[in-house]
C-alpha positions as CSV (number, residue, x, y, z in Angstrom):
1,D,113.6,128.8,111.6
2,W,115.5,131.5,112.5
3,N,116.5,130.0,115.9
4,S,117.9,126.5,114.4
5,P,121.5,126.4,114.9
6,A,122.2,126.0,110.8
7,E,120.7,129.4,110.4
8,I,123.0,131.0,113.0
9,E,126.3,129.7,112.1
10,K,124.9,130.7,108.1
11,D,124.2,134.1,109.8
12,T,127.5,133.8,111.7
13,V,129.7,133.5,108.5
14,A,127.6,136.6,106.8
15,F,128.2,139.2,109.2
16,V,131.4,138.3,109.2
17,K,132.4,139.2,106.4
18,L,130.7,141.8,105.6
19,M,132.5,143.3,108.7
20,H,136.0,142.1,107.3
21,S,134.8,144.5,103.7
22,V,133.8,147.2,105.5
23,A,136.9,147.2,107.8
24,A,139.2,146.4,104.2
25,I,137.2,149.8,103.0
26,Y,137.9,151.8,105.8
27,M,141.3,151.1,106.3
28,Y,142.3,151.7,101.9
29,E,140.2,155.0,103.3
30,W,142.5,156.0,106.4
31,L,145.4,154.7,104.3
32,I,144.9,156.9,101.5
33,S,144.5,159.9,103.7
34,L,146.9,159.8,106.0
35,D,148.9,162.4,104.2
36,F,146.4,164.9,105.2
37,E,146.9,164.2,108.2
38,W,150.8,164.2,108.3
39,D,149.8,167.9,107.0
40,F,148.7,168.9,110.1
41,I,151.6,166.9,112.4
42,S,154.2,168.8,110.3
43,G,153.0,172.3,110.0
44,K,152.2,172.3,106.8
45,K,148.6,173.2,107.3
46,R,147.0,175.2,110.5
47,F,144.7,173.3,113.2
48,R,141.4,174.6,113.2
49,W,139.2,173.9,116.0
50,P,136.8,171.3,113.5
51,M,139.6,169.5,113.2
52,I,139.4,167.9,115.9
53,F,135.7,166.5,115.2
54,Y,137.8,165.1,112.4
55,F,140.5,163.5,114.3
56,L,137.8,161.5,117.0
57,N,135.4,160.1,113.8
58,R,138.7,158.5,112.2
59,Y,140.2,157.1,115.2
60,C,137.3,156.5,117.4
61,L,135.6,154.8,114.0
62,L,138.9,152.9,113.5
63,L,138.9,151.7,116.7
64,A,135.7,150.2,116.9
65,L,136.2,148.1,113.4
66,I,139.7,146.8,115.5
67,G,137.5,145.7,118.4
68,M,134.8,143.7,116.2
């Protein structure tokens, strides 16, 4: 029965574990790409308009994963 409390509890536990795994993978990717971002902040690379989408996606996804 999909509506039983035991099944809902198992699904909740599985979802939480999945979200923690996804968040860990994204945080790893986020940390290893900080040097790319630092090059823009420090002026080593020129900022171009497509980077707006990169940074918007980067921080929106980070905030979404933190919010879950």
